[in-house]
N, CA, C and O atoms as a CHARMM CRD file, in Angstrom:
* protein
*
  400
    1    1 MET  N     75.47500  65.48100  76.43100 PROA 1      0.00000
    2    1 MET  CA    75.34900  65.75900  78.05200 PROA 1      0.00000
    3    1 MET  C     74.94700  67.31100  78.31900 PROA 1      0.00000
    4    1 MET  O     75.19000  68.24400  77.55300 PROA 1      0.00000
    5    2 SER  N     74.31600  67.38300  79.50200 PROA 2      0.00000
    6    2 SER  CA    74.24400  69.76500  79.32700 PROA 2      0.00000
    7    2 SER  C     75.28500  69.25800  80.56200 PROA 2      0.00000
    8    2 SER  O     75.90300  68.31100  81.04700 PROA 2      0.00000
    9    3 THR  N     74.97700  70.58800  80.65000 PROA 3      0.00000
   10    3 THR  CA    76.73300  71.12000  81.67300 PROA 3      0.00000
   11    3 THR  C     76.00600  71.94400  82.01600 PROA 3      0.00000
   12    3 THR  O     76.85300  72.83700  82.01600 PROA 3      0.00000
   13    4 GLU  N     74.47000  72.80300  82.55200 PROA 4      0.00000
   14    4 GLU  CA    73.54100  73.22200  82.68600 PROA 4      0.00000
   15    4 GLU  C     73.19700  72.57900  84.35400 PROA 4      0.00000
   16    4 GLU  O     72.61200  71.51900  84.57700 PROA 4      0.00000
   17    5 ILE  N     73.86800  73.77300  85.65200 PROA 5      0.00000
   18    5 ILE  CA    73.03500  73.40000  86.47100 PROA 5      0.00000
   19    5 ILE  C     71.31600  73.62700  86.35300 PROA 5      0.00000
   20    5 ILE  O     71.05800  74.21400  85.30200 PROA 5      0.00000
   21    6 LYS  N     70.01200  73.29000  87.21300 PROA 6      0.00000
   22    6 LYS  CA    69.17700  74.25800  87.66500 PROA 6      0.00000
   23    6 LYS  C     68.83200  73.97800  89.54700 PROA 6      0.00000
   24    6 LYS  O     68.70000  72.89000  90.10700 PROA 6      0.00000
   25    7 VAL  N     68.80100  74.59200  89.82100 PROA 7      0.00000
   26    7 VAL  CA    68.17900  74.45900  90.99400 PROA 7      0.00000
   27    7 VAL  C     66.58200  75.27000  91.72700 PROA 7      0.00000
   28    7 VAL  O     66.54200  76.45900  92.04300 PROA 7      0.00000
   29    8 ILE  N     65.44600  74.33600  91.86500 PROA 8      0.00000
   30    8 ILE  CA    64.18500  74.71400  91.91500 PROA 8      0.00000
   31    8 ILE  C     64.47900  75.16800  93.96200 PROA 8      0.00000
   32    8 ILE  O     64.16600  74.37600  94.85200 PROA 8      0.00000
   33    9 TYR  N     65.11900  76.57800  94.23000 PROA 9      0.00000
   34    9 TYR  CA    65.06100  77.59100  95.20300 PROA 9      0.00000
   35    9 TYR  C     64.01200  77.02400  96.59000 PROA 9      0.00000
   36    9 TYR  O     64.43600  76.85600  97.73400 PROA 9      0.00000
   37   10 ALA  N     62.52100  76.78500  96.12000 PROA 10     0.00000
   38   10 ALA  CA    61.65100  76.65400  96.48500 PROA 10     0.00000
   39   10 ALA  C     61.45300  75.04700  97.32500 PROA 10     0.00000
   40   10 ALA  O     61.33300  74.70500  98.50200 PROA 10     0.00000
   41   11 ASP  N     61.50100  74.30600  95.94700 PROA 11     0.00000
   42   11 ASP  CA    62.50300  73.58700  96.51500 PROA 11     0.00000
   43   11 ASP  C     63.52200  73.29200  97.48900 PROA 11     0.00000
   44   11 ASP  O     63.36600  72.75200  98.58400 PROA 11     0.00000
   45   12 VAL  N     64.68000  73.74900  96.91300 PROA 12     0.00000
   46   12 VAL  CA    65.72300  73.67200  98.09500 PROA 12     0.00000
   47   12 VAL  C     65.26100  74.03800  99.67700 PROA 12     0.00000
   48   12 VAL  O     65.47200  73.40000 100.70800 PROA 12     0.00000
   49   13 GLU  N     64.53500  75.34000  99.46400 PROA 13     0.00000
   50   13 GLU  CA    64.24800  75.69000 101.25900 PROA 13     0.00000
   51   13 GLU  C     63.50900  75.09900 101.78600 PROA 13     0.00000
   52   13 GLU  O     63.73600  74.83200 102.96600 PROA 13     0.00000
   53   14 SER  N     61.71200  74.40200 100.85700 PROA 14     0.00000
   54   14 SER  CA    61.30300  73.68300 101.58500 PROA 14     0.00000
   55   14 SER  C     61.79800  72.59900 102.38100 PROA 14     0.00000
   56   14 SER  O     61.30200  72.57400 103.50800 PROA 14     0.00000
   57   15 GLN  N     62.67200  71.64800 102.11700 PROA 15     0.00000
   58   15 GLN  CA    63.24000  70.32200 102.63300 PROA 15     0.00000
   59   15 GLN  C     64.92700  70.95000 103.48600 PROA 15     0.00000
   60   15 GLN  O     65.66100  70.22000 104.15200 PROA 15     0.00000
   61   16 LEU  N     65.14200  72.25700 103.23500 PROA 16     0.00000
   62   16 LEU  CA    65.80400  72.46900 104.43100 PROA 16     0.00000
   63   16 LEU  C     65.11000  73.07200 105.33000 PROA 16     0.00000
   64   16 LEU  O     65.75200  73.87700 106.00500 PROA 16     0.00000
   65   17 GLY  N     63.91200  72.94700 105.59100 PROA 17     0.00000
   66   17 GLY  CA    62.86900  74.01200 106.95300 PROA 17     0.00000
   67   17 GLY  C     62.47200  72.27900 107.06300 PROA 17     0.00000
   68   17 GLY  O     62.51800  71.91300 108.23700 PROA 17     0.00000
   69   18 GLU  N     62.17200  71.38100 106.28200 PROA 18     0.00000
   70   18 GLU  CA    61.70000  69.92700 107.46200 PROA 18     0.00000
   71   18 GLU  C     63.83100  69.07800 107.84500 PROA 18     0.00000
   72   18 GLU  O     64.48700  68.38700 108.62500 PROA 18     0.00000
   73   19 MET  N     63.85500  69.34500 107.42300 PROA 19     0.00000
   74   19 MET  CA    65.36600  69.03100 108.21100 PROA 19     0.00000
   75   19 MET  C     65.48400  69.98800 109.33700 PROA 19     0.00000
   76   19 MET  O     65.96700  69.59100 110.39700 PROA 19     0.00000
   77   20 LYS  N     65.02200  71.41100 109.18100 PROA 20     0.00000
   78   20 LYS  CA    64.99100  71.97700 110.57600 PROA 20     0.00000
   79   20 LYS  C     64.96200  71.27600 111.72000 PROA 20     0.00000
   80   20 LYS  O     65.64100  70.80200 112.63100 PROA 20     0.00000
   81   21 SER  N     62.73500  71.56400 110.81000 PROA 21     0.00000
   82   21 SER  CA    61.93900  70.39800 112.19200 PROA 21     0.00000
   83   21 SER  C     63.26500  69.33200 112.93600 PROA 21     0.00000
   84   21 SER  O     63.92900  69.30600 113.97200 PROA 21     0.00000
   85   22 ALA  N     63.07100  68.24200 111.19900 PROA 22     0.00000
   86   22 ALA  CA    63.26900  67.15700 112.39100 PROA 22     0.00000
   87   22 ALA  C     64.48600  67.26900 113.51300 PROA 22     0.00000
   88   22 ALA  O     64.15900  67.19500 114.69800 PROA 22     0.00000
   89   23 VAL  N     65.44300  67.39000 113.27400 PROA 23     0.00000
   90   23 VAL  CA    66.86600  67.77300 114.08900 PROA 23     0.00000
   91   23 VAL  C     66.26600  67.92200 115.26000 PROA 23     0.00000
   92   23 VAL  O     66.33100  67.22300 116.27200 PROA 23     0.00000
   93   24 GLU  N     65.25200  69.59500 114.87500 PROA 24     0.00000
   94   24 GLU  CA    65.08800  69.62500 116.81600 PROA 24     0.00000
   95   24 GLU  C     63.50000  69.32100 117.55200 PROA 24     0.00000
   96   24 GLU  O     62.85500  69.76100 118.50400 PROA 24     0.00000
   97   25 ALA  N     63.31500  68.17100 116.35000 PROA 25     0.00000
   98   25 ALA  CA    62.28800  67.02800 116.89000 PROA 25     0.00000
   99   25 ALA  C     63.81900  66.46300 118.08400 PROA 25     0.00000
  100   25 ALA  O     63.67500  66.82100 119.25300 PROA 25     0.00000
  101   26 LEU  N     64.25500  66.19500 117.97700 PROA 26     0.00000
  102   26 LEU  CA    65.46000  65.05100 118.70700 PROA 26     0.00000
  103   26 LEU  C     64.79400  66.07300 119.94400 PROA 26     0.00000
  104   26 LEU  O     64.46900  67.25500 120.05300 PROA 26     0.00000
  105   27 ASN  N     64.81000  64.80700 120.80900 PROA 27     0.00000
  106   27 ASN  CA    65.13500  64.50100 122.18200 PROA 27     0.00000
  107   27 ASN  C     66.19200  63.76400 122.98400 PROA 27     0.00000
  108   27 ASN  O     65.97700  62.75000 123.64700 PROA 27     0.00000
  109   28 PRO  N     67.40600  64.41000 122.84700 PROA 28     0.00000
  110   28 PRO  CA    68.83000  64.01900 123.22600 PROA 28     0.00000
  111   28 PRO  C     68.59000  63.67200 125.24200 PROA 28     0.00000
  112   28 PRO  O     68.83600  62.61900 125.83000 PROA 28     0.00000
  113   29 LYS  N     68.35900  64.23200 125.49600 PROA 29     0.00000
  114   29 LYS  CA    68.69100  64.44100 126.64300 PROA 29     0.00000
  115   29 LYS  C     68.21900  62.44000 128.07100 PROA 29     0.00000
  116   29 LYS  O     67.10600  61.94000 128.24000 PROA 29     0.00000
  117   30 ALA  N     68.72300  62.26000 128.30200 PROA 30     0.00000
  118   30 ALA  CA    69.09800  60.82100 128.70400 PROA 30     0.00000
  119   30 ALA  C     67.81600  60.85000 129.70000 PROA 30     0.00000
  120   30 ALA  O     67.23200  61.67700 130.39900 PROA 30     0.00000
  121   31 GLU  N     67.72600  59.65400 129.40700 PROA 31     0.00000
  122   31 GLU  CA    66.67200  59.42800 131.20500 PROA 31     0.00000
  123   31 GLU  C     67.91700  59.29700 132.52700 PROA 31     0.00000
  124   31 GLU  O     68.96600  58.67700 132.70500 PROA 31     0.00000
  125   32 LEU  N     66.85600  60.53300 133.46400 PROA 32     0.00000
  126   32 LEU  CA    67.24400  59.46600 134.91600 PROA 32     0.00000
  127   32 LEU  C     68.12200  57.99500 135.03200 PROA 32     0.00000
  128   32 LEU  O     67.70200  56.91400 134.61800 PROA 32     0.00000
  129   33 PRO  N     69.33800  58.20400 135.64400 PROA 33     0.00000
  130   33 PRO  CA    69.31300  57.06900 136.52000 PROA 33     0.00000
  131   33 PRO  C     68.52700  56.48500 136.94400 PROA 33     0.00000
  132   33 PRO  O     67.43100  56.91400 137.30200 PROA 33     0.00000
  133   34 ILE  N     68.89500  55.42800 136.99500 PROA 34     0.00000
  134   34 ILE  CA    68.20100  54.07200 137.56500 PROA 34     0.00000
  135   34 ILE  C     68.35700  54.23700 139.26700 PROA 34     0.00000
  136   34 ILE  O     67.59900  55.20600 139.29400 PROA 34     0.00000
  137   35 THR  N     68.54700  54.14900 139.98800 PROA 35     0.00000
  138   35 THR  CA    68.97400  54.69000 142.27800 PROA 35     0.00000
  139   35 THR  C     68.75700  53.53900 143.00600 PROA 35     0.00000
  140   35 THR  O     67.59900  53.16300 143.18800 PROA 35     0.00000
  141   36 GLY  N     69.10700  53.30800 143.17200 PROA 36     0.00000
  142   36 GLY  CA    68.64100  51.77000 144.91600 PROA 36     0.00000
  143   36 GLY  C     69.12800  50.63100 143.86800 PROA 36     0.00000
  144   36 GLY  O     69.36800  49.54200 144.39100 PROA 36     0.00000
  145   37 ASN  N     69.23200  50.68500 143.06100 PROA 37     0.00000
  146   37 ASN  CA    70.10100  49.92300 142.03600 PROA 37     0.00000
  147   37 ASN  C     71.60600  48.90400 142.09000 PROA 37     0.00000
  148   37 ASN  O     72.13500  49.53400 143.00500 PROA 37     0.00000
  149   38 VAL  N     72.18700  48.28000 141.90300 PROA 38     0.00000
  150   38 VAL  CA    74.09400  48.26100 142.15900 PROA 38     0.00000
  151   38 VAL  C     73.90000  47.29800 141.54800 PROA 38     0.00000
  152   38 VAL  O     74.88000  46.60100 141.81200 PROA 38     0.00000
  153   39 LEU  N     72.97500  46.49100 140.55400 PROA 39     0.00000
  154   39 LEU  CA    73.57100  45.50100 139.55000 PROA 39     0.00000
  155   39 LEU  C     74.06300  46.26700 138.16400 PROA 39     0.00000
  156   39 LEU  O     73.29200  46.96300 137.50400 PROA 39     0.00000
  157   40 ASP  N     75.52400  46.03400 137.79500 PROA 40     0.00000
  158   40 ASP  CA    76.67800  46.54200 137.49800 PROA 40     0.00000
  159   40 ASP  C     75.41000  46.68500 135.90800 PROA 40     0.00000
  160   40 ASP  O     75.15900  47.76500 135.37300 PROA 40     0.00000
  161   41 VAL  N     74.86900  45.46200 135.49800 PROA 41     0.00000
  162   41 VAL  CA    73.20900  46.57200 133.97900 PROA 41     0.00000
  163   41 VAL  C     73.32800  47.35400 134.49600 PROA 41     0.00000
  164   41 VAL  O     74.53300  47.37800 134.74800 PROA 41     0.00000
  165   42 VAL  N     72.87600  48.17000 134.92300 PROA 42     0.00000
  166   42 VAL  CA    72.25500  49.37400 135.64100 PROA 42     0.00000
  167   42 VAL  C     73.45700  50.29700 135.14300 PROA 42     0.00000
  168   42 VAL  O     73.54100  50.93800 134.09500 PROA 42     0.00000
  169   43 THR  N     74.33600  50.18400 136.16600 PROA 43     0.00000
  170   43 THR  CA    75.33500  51.05900 135.63900 PROA 43     0.00000
  171   43 THR  C     75.49200  51.34300 134.66600 PROA 43     0.00000
  172   43 THR  O     75.38300  52.51900 134.32000 PROA 43     0.00000
  173   44 LYS  N     76.00100  49.79000 133.34800 PROA 44     0.00000
  174   44 LYS  CA    76.34100  49.91900 132.44700 PROA 44     0.00000
  175   44 LYS  C     75.60500  51.35700 131.53700 PROA 44     0.00000
  176   44 LYS  O     76.10500  52.44600 131.25100 PROA 44     0.00000
  177   45 LEU  N     73.71900  50.57100 131.16200 PROA 45     0.00000
  178   45 LEU  CA    72.47300  51.39400 130.79000 PROA 45     0.00000
  179   45 LEU  C     71.95800  52.55100 131.12600 PROA 45     0.00000
  180   45 LEU  O     70.83600  53.00400 130.89900 PROA 45     0.00000
  181   46 THR  N     73.42100  53.28200 132.03600 PROA 46     0.00000
  182   46 THR  CA    73.14400  54.29400 133.17700 PROA 46     0.00000
  183   46 THR  C     74.74600  55.56300 131.32000 PROA 46     0.00000
  184   46 THR  O     74.84700  56.48600 130.51200 PROA 46     0.00000
  185   47 THR  N     75.53700  54.10400 132.11300 PROA 47     0.00000
  186   47 THR  CA    76.81000  54.89200 131.27300 PROA 47     0.00000
  187   47 THR  C     76.40200  54.88000 129.30300 PROA 47     0.00000
  188   47 THR  O     76.61600  55.92000 128.68000 PROA 47     0.00000
  189   48 LEU  N     75.91300  53.79500 128.65400 PROA 48     0.00000
  190   48 LEU  CA    74.96000  54.53400 127.86200 PROA 48     0.00000
  191   48 LEU  C     73.71100  55.59800 127.34100 PROA 48     0.00000
  192   48 LEU  O     73.41800  56.14600 126.27800 PROA 48     0.00000
  193   49 SER  N     73.16500  55.55500 128.70700 PROA 49     0.00000
  194   49 SER  CA    72.31600  56.60100 128.42500 PROA 49     0.00000
  195   49 SER  C     73.12700  57.81000 128.26500 PROA 49     0.00000
  196   49 SER  O     73.28200  58.18600 127.10300 PROA 49     0.00000
  197   50 THR  N     73.70400  58.53200 129.24700 PROA 50     0.00000
  198   50 THR  CA    75.25100  59.07600 129.00900 PROA 50     0.00000
  199   50 THR  C     75.50000  59.26100 127.52700 PROA 50     0.00000
  200   50 THR  O     75.14200  60.24900 126.88500 PROA 50     0.00000
  201   51 GLN  N     76.01500  58.43000 127.14800 PROA 51     0.00000
  202   51 GLN  CA    76.35700  58.74300 125.71200 PROA 51     0.00000
  203   51 GLN  C     76.15700  59.34600 124.63300 PROA 51     0.00000
  204   51 GLN  O     76.57900  60.23700 123.89600 PROA 51     0.00000
  205   52 LEU  N     74.98600  58.19300 124.83600 PROA 52     0.00000
  206   52 LEU  CA    74.08400  58.50700 123.44100 PROA 52     0.00000
  207   52 LEU  C     73.19800  59.90800 123.67900 PROA 52     0.00000
  208   52 LEU  O     72.48800  60.33200 122.76700 PROA 52     0.00000
  209   53 GLU  N     73.26500  60.41500 124.62600 PROA 53     0.00000
  210   53 GLU  CA    73.54800  61.53100 124.80100 PROA 53     0.00000
  211   53 GLU  C     73.97700  62.90100 123.97800 PROA 53     0.00000
  212   53 GLU  O     73.47100  63.72600 123.21700 PROA 53     0.00000
  213   54 THR  N     75.35200  62.58500 124.68100 PROA 54     0.00000
  214   54 THR  CA    76.46000  63.10500 123.65400 PROA 54     0.00000
  215   54 THR  C     76.62100  63.57600 122.73100 PROA 54     0.00000
  216   54 THR  O     76.95700  64.65600 122.24600 PROA 54     0.00000
  217   55 LEU  N     76.16700  62.03800 122.32600 PROA 55     0.00000
  218   55 LEU  CA    76.19400  61.29700 120.61000 PROA 55     0.00000
  219   55 LEU  C     75.44900  62.59200 119.79000 PROA 55     0.00000
  220   55 LEU  O     75.93100  63.37500 118.97200 PROA 55     0.00000
  221   56 LEU  N     73.96200  62.48300 120.39400 PROA 56     0.00000
  222   56 LEU  CA    72.12600  62.59200 119.86100 PROA 56     0.00000
  223   56 LEU  C     72.96300  64.39100 119.38200 PROA 56     0.00000
  224   56 LEU  O     73.07800  64.80700 118.22900 PROA 56     0.00000
  225   57 THR  N     73.52400  65.30300 120.95600 PROA 57     0.00000
  226   57 THR  CA    73.51200  66.99100 120.82000 PROA 57     0.00000
  227   57 THR  C     74.64300  67.14000 119.45600 PROA 57     0.00000
  228   57 THR  O     74.63800  67.91600 118.50100 PROA 57     0.00000
  229   58 LYS  N     75.63200  65.97700 119.86600 PROA 58     0.00000
  230   58 LYS  CA    76.77600  66.56500 118.78800 PROA 58     0.00000
  231   58 LYS  C     76.08000  66.10100 117.12700 PROA 58     0.00000
  232   58 LYS  O     76.74000  66.63000 116.23300 PROA 58     0.00000
  233   59 TYR  N     75.02500  65.32500 116.65500 PROA 59     0.00000
  234   59 TYR  CA    74.30400  65.18600 115.76700 PROA 59     0.00000
  235   59 TYR  C     73.91800  66.08800 115.17300 PROA 59     0.00000
  236   59 TYR  O     73.96200  66.25800 113.95400 PROA 59     0.00000
  237   60 GLN  N     73.45900  66.82500 116.05100 PROA 60     0.00000
  238   60 GLN  CA    72.14400  67.70400 116.32900 PROA 60     0.00000
  239   60 GLN  C     72.92800  69.25400 115.70800 PROA 60     0.00000
  240   60 GLN  O     72.34500  70.11000 115.04300 PROA 60     0.00000
  241   61 GLU  N     74.28000  69.28600 116.11900 PROA 61     0.00000
  242   61 GLU  CA    75.06600  70.62600 115.95100 PROA 61     0.00000
  243   61 GLU  C     75.02500  70.53500 114.87200 PROA 61     0.00000
  244   61 GLU  O     74.49600  71.33700 114.10300 PROA 61     0.00000
  245   62 VAL  N     75.83900  69.06600 114.47000 PROA 62     0.00000
  246   62 VAL  CA    76.40900  69.29500 112.81600 PROA 62     0.00000
  247   62 VAL  C     75.44800  69.21000 111.67800 PROA 62     0.00000
  248   62 VAL  O     75.45500  69.28000 110.44900 PROA 62     0.00000
  249   63 VAL  N     74.46000  68.99100 112.85300 PROA 63     0.00000
  250   63 VAL  CA    73.59600  68.42300 111.09600 PROA 63     0.00000
  251   63 VAL  C     72.92300  69.93700 111.11900 PROA 63     0.00000
  252   63 VAL  O     72.21200  69.67200 110.15000 PROA 63     0.00000
  253   64 GLN  N     72.57600  71.23700 111.40900 PROA 64     0.00000
  254   64 GLN  CA    72.64600  73.11400 111.49000 PROA 64     0.00000
  255   64 GLN  C     73.75600  73.61700 111.52200 PROA 64     0.00000
  256   64 GLN  O     74.02100  74.78900 111.25400 PROA 64     0.00000
  257   65 GLN  N     74.42300  72.85900 111.81900 PROA 65     0.00000
  258   65 GLN  CA    75.37400  73.68800 110.93700 PROA 65     0.00000
  259   65 GLN  C     75.98600  73.03600 109.48700 PROA 65     0.00000
  260   65 GLN  O     76.86100  73.64100 108.86600 PROA 65     0.00000
  261   66 ASN  N     75.60400  72.13900 109.16100 PROA 66     0.00000
  262   66 ASN  CA    75.72500  71.79200 107.71800 PROA 66     0.00000
  263   66 ASN  C     73.98600  72.35100 107.01400 PROA 66     0.00000
  264   66 ASN  O     73.81600  72.62200 105.82500 PROA 66     0.00000
  265   67 ILE  N     73.03700  72.40400 107.93800 PROA 67     0.00000
  266   67 ILE  CA    72.37900  73.21800 107.04100 PROA 67     0.00000
  267   67 ILE  C     71.99400  74.73000 106.70700 PROA 67     0.00000
  268   67 ILE  O     71.18900  75.21700 105.91300 PROA 67     0.00000
  269   68 GLN  N     72.97100  75.33100 107.71200 PROA 68     0.00000
  270   68 GLN  CA    73.44900  76.41400 107.53600 PROA 68     0.00000
  271   68 GLN  C     73.90000  76.52800 106.66200 PROA 68     0.00000
  272   68 GLN  O     73.36100  77.35800 105.93000 PROA 68     0.00000
  273   69 THR  N     75.41400  75.67600 105.99300 PROA 69     0.00000
  274   69 THR  CA    75.90500  76.45800 105.03200 PROA 69     0.00000
  275   69 THR  C     75.48200  76.17200 104.48800 PROA 69     0.00000
  276   69 THR  O     75.69600  76.64200 103.37100 PROA 69     0.00000
  277   70 THR  N     74.22200  74.90800 104.62600 PROA 70     0.00000
  278   70 THR  CA    74.01300  74.52100 102.45900 PROA 70     0.00000
  279   70 THR  C     72.81900  76.20600 102.92200 PROA 70     0.00000
  280   70 THR  O     73.67300  76.49600 102.08400 PROA 70     0.00000
  281   71 GLU  N     72.25100  76.93200 103.16800 PROA 71     0.00000
  282   71 GLU  CA    71.72400  77.12900 103.36200 PROA 71     0.00000
  283   71 GLU  C     72.63100  79.17900 102.94300 PROA 71     0.00000
  284   71 GLU  O     71.99900  80.11000 102.44500 PROA 71     0.00000
  285   72 ASN  N     73.49800  79.20600 103.19000 PROA 72     0.00000
  286   72 ASN  CA    74.42500  79.94800 102.49000 PROA 72     0.00000
  287   72 ASN  C     74.36100  80.09900 100.73400 PROA 72     0.00000
  288   72 ASN  O     74.04600  80.92400  99.87700 PROA 72     0.00000
  289   73 SER  N     75.10500  78.13400 100.90900 PROA 73     0.00000
  290   73 SER  CA    75.54800  77.75300  99.38200 PROA 73     0.00000
  291   73 SER  C     74.32500  78.16200  99.33300 PROA 73     0.00000
  292   73 SER  O     74.58800  79.36400  99.30700 PROA 73     0.00000
  293   74 VAL  N     72.90300  78.11400  99.29000 PROA 74     0.00000
  294   74 VAL  CA    71.61400  78.90500  97.84700 PROA 74     0.00000
  295   74 VAL  C     71.91400  79.95300  98.37500 PROA 74     0.00000
  296   74 VAL  O     73.14500  79.96000  98.38200 PROA 74     0.00000
  297   75 GLN  N     71.64100  80.62800  98.71300 PROA 75     0.00000
  298   75 GLN  CA    72.32100  82.20400  99.10000 PROA 75     0.00000
  299   75 GLN  C     73.40600  82.34500  97.89200 PROA 75     0.00000
  300   75 GLN  O     72.92600  82.90300  96.90500 PROA 75     0.00000
  301   76 PHE  N     74.21300  82.11400  97.81700 PROA 76     0.00000
  302   76 PHE  CA    75.00300  82.79900  96.97100 PROA 76     0.00000
  303   76 PHE  C     74.77100  82.07700  95.73600 PROA 76     0.00000
  304   76 PHE  O     74.89900  82.96500  94.89400 PROA 76     0.00000
  305   77 LEU  N     74.51600  81.03600  95.13800 PROA 77     0.00000
  306   77 LEU  CA    74.26900  80.43000  94.25200 PROA 77     0.00000
  307   77 LEU  C     72.73700  81.34800  93.64600 PROA 77     0.00000
  308   77 LEU  O     72.51100  81.77900  92.51500 PROA 77     0.00000
  309   78 ARG  N     71.86600  81.41000  94.91500 PROA 78     0.00000
  310   78 ARG  CA    70.63900  82.46600  93.94400 PROA 78     0.00000
  311   78 ARG  C     71.42400  84.13100  93.58000 PROA 78     0.00000
  312   78 ARG  O     70.94000  84.73400  92.62200 PROA 78     0.00000
  313   79 GLU  N     72.16700  84.56100  94.06800 PROA 79     0.00000
  314   79 GLU  CA    72.68000  86.32000  93.96500 PROA 79     0.00000
  315   79 GLU  C     74.16000  85.99400  92.86000 PROA 79     0.00000
  316   79 GLU  O     75.17800  86.65800  92.66800 PROA 79     0.00000
  317   80 SER  N     73.68800  84.67100  92.30000 PROA 80     0.00000
  318   80 SER  CA    74.92100  84.68700  91.64600 PROA 80     0.00000
  319   80 SER  C     74.06100  84.43900  89.77800 PROA 80     0.00000
  320   80 SER  O     74.46200  84.69600  88.64300 PROA 80     0.00000
  321   81 ASP  N     72.47200  83.68800  90.46000 PROA 81     0.00000
  322   81 ASP  CA    72.03200  83.19600  88.75800 PROA 81     0.00000
  323   81 ASP  C     71.40000  85.32900  89.00300 PROA 81     0.00000
  324   81 ASP  O     72.03500  86.03300  88.21700 PROA 81     0.00000
  325   82 GLU  N     70.89100  85.74300  89.44800 PROA 82     0.00000
  326   82 GLU  CA    70.42900  86.50000  90.08800 PROA 82     0.00000
  327   82 GLU  C     71.60900  88.20600  88.85100 PROA 82     0.00000
  328   82 GLU  O     71.27500  89.03700  88.00600 PROA 82     0.00000
  329   83 GLU  N     73.51400  87.64600  89.86900 PROA 83     0.00000
  330   83 GLU  CA    74.15500  88.61300  88.78600 PROA 83     0.00000
  331   83 GLU  C     73.86400  88.69100  86.86800 PROA 83     0.00000
  332   83 GLU  O     73.31000  89.50100  86.12500 PROA 83     0.00000
  333   84 ILE  N     74.59200  87.35800  86.67200 PROA 84     0.00000
  334   84 ILE  CA    74.13300  86.83600  84.95700 PROA 84     0.00000
  335   84 ILE  C     73.11700  87.28700  84.43500 PROA 84     0.00000
  336   84 ILE  O     72.83800  88.09500  83.54900 PROA 84     0.00000
  337   85 GLY  N     72.26100  86.20000  85.58600 PROA 85     0.00000
  338   85 GLY  CA    71.55700  87.26800  84.40000 PROA 85     0.00000
  339   85 GLY  C     70.51500  88.88600  83.71700 PROA 85     0.00000
  340   85 GLY  O     69.83900  89.38200  82.81600 PROA 85     0.00000
  341   86 SER  N     71.06000  89.01200  84.88200 PROA 86     0.00000
  342   86 SER  CA    71.02800  90.48400  84.58900 PROA 86     0.00000
  343   86 SER  C     72.43600  91.39200  84.25900 PROA 86     0.00000
  344   86 SER  O     72.37200  92.62000  84.21400 PROA 86     0.00000
  345   87 GLY  N     73.69100  90.66900  84.03800 PROA 87     0.00000
  346   87 GLY  CA    74.53200  90.74400  83.09200 PROA 87     0.00000
  347   87 GLY  C     74.14300  90.21500  81.38000 PROA 87     0.00000
  348   87 GLY  O     74.05200  90.72200  80.26200 PROA 87     0.00000
  349   88 ILE  N     74.05800  89.43700  81.76400 PROA 88     0.00000
  350   88 ILE  CA    73.05400  88.49900  80.46800 PROA 88     0.00000
  351   88 ILE  C     71.96300  90.30500  79.47600 PROA 88     0.00000
  352   88 ILE  O     71.99600  90.98500  78.45100 PROA 88     0.00000
  353   89 GLY  N     71.27300  90.17900  80.67000 PROA 89     0.00000
  354   89 GLY  CA    69.94400  90.99600  79.85000 PROA 89     0.00000
  355   89 GLY  C     70.64100  92.40500  79.35200 PROA 89     0.00000
  356   89 GLY  O     70.00600  93.07500  78.53800 PROA 89     0.00000
  357   90 ARG  N     72.06000  92.93100  79.85900 PROA 90     0.00000
  358   90 ARG  CA    72.49100  94.51800  80.10300 PROA 90     0.00000
  359   90 ARG  C     73.19700  94.14500  77.91400 PROA 90     0.00000
  360   90 ARG  O     73.04900  94.75600  76.85600 PROA 90     0.00000
  361   91 ALA  N     74.17400  92.35800  78.49400 PROA 91     0.00000
  362   91 ALA  CA    74.11200  92.70500  76.98200 PROA 91     0.00000
  363   91 ALA  C     73.73800  92.59000  75.67000 PROA 91     0.00000
  364   91 ALA  O     73.86600  93.29300  74.66800 PROA 91     0.00000
  365   92 VAL  N     73.15000  91.32400  75.97500 PROA 92     0.00000
  366   92 VAL  CA    72.12200  91.27500  74.44900 PROA 92     0.00000
  367   92 VAL  C     70.57800  92.73300  74.41800 PROA 92     0.00000
  368   92 VAL  O     69.73900  92.87800  73.52900 PROA 92     0.00000
  369   93 SER  N     70.74800  93.62300  75.83400 PROA 93     0.00000
  370   93 SER  CA    69.46500  94.68400  74.87500 PROA 93     0.00000
  371   93 SER  C     70.14600  95.73800  74.74200 PROA 93     0.00000
  372   93 SER  O     69.64100  96.72800  74.21400 PROA 93     0.00000
  373   94 GLY  N     71.99900  95.73700  75.39600 PROA 94     0.00000
  374   94 GLY  CA    72.22200  96.79400  75.23900 PROA 94     0.00000
  375   94 GLY  C     73.80900  97.00400  73.93700 PROA 94     0.00000
  376   94 GLY  O     74.40600  98.03700  73.63500 PROA 94     0.00000
  377   95 GLY  N     74.04700  95.50200  73.43700 PROA 95     0.00000
  378   95 GLY  CA    74.86700  95.36500  72.83700 PROA 95     0.00000
  379   95 GLY  C     75.96800  95.29500  73.83300 PROA 95     0.00000
  380   95 GLY  O     75.62900  95.58100  74.98100 PROA 95     0.00000
  381   96 PRO  N     77.36400  94.93800  73.61900 PROA 96     0.00000
  382   96 PRO  CA    79.45800  95.15300  73.88600 PROA 96     0.00000
  383   96 PRO  C     79.00900  96.73400  74.13100 PROA 96     0.00000
  384   96 PRO  O     78.44500  97.56500  73.41900 PROA 96     0.00000
  385   97 ARG  N     79.51400  96.74300  75.42700 PROA 97     0.00000
  386   97 ARG  CA    79.99500  97.36500  75.90400 PROA 97     0.00000
  387   97 ARG  C     81.47300  97.79700  74.85400 PROA 97     0.00000
  388   97 ARG  O     82.04000  97.11700  73.99900 PROA 97     0.00000
  389   98 PRO  N     81.67700  98.78100  75.20400 PROA 98     0.00000
  390   98 PRO  CA    82.90200  99.28400  74.55500 PROA 98     0.00000
  391   98 PRO  C     84.33800  98.73600  76.08900 PROA 98     0.00000
  392   98 PRO  O     84.36100  98.48300  77.29300 PROA 98     0.00000
  393   99 ILE  N     84.95900  98.80000  75.29700 PROA 99     0.00000
  394   99 ILE  CA    86.65900  97.88300  76.13000 PROA 99     0.00000
  395   99 ILE  C     87.10400  99.57300  76.66700 PROA 99     0.00000
  396   99 ILE  O     87.12700 100.53700  75.90200 PROA 99     0.00000
  397  100 ARG  N     87.31100  99.60400  77.60100 PROA 100    0.00000
  398  100 ARG  CA    88.43400 101.08300  77.88700 PROA 100    0.00000
  399  100 ARG  C     89.34600 100.86100  78.74100 PROA 100    0.00000
  400  100 ARG  O     90.15400 101.74400  79.02500 PROA 100    0.00000
């Protein structure tokens, strides 16, 4: 069993871009209420439409926050990989550094 984690940054960034596009394509705007009709069904549909709009708007916000958090995490992993790689490279090329 390997404990190595391999991240293909281009693939991750591509998928995050697709997620961004999909969440931005959502249109959470409710339809205008039907006027001039006194049926209870119309009132309930209007209420449900408004609730759905609120839910979709909050969903978009949460997904956008998750995408941003993931992008930050990927950037942190990339920077950590580079630091570790350059540290290993220095250790291999120059041997152990003296302890002071």
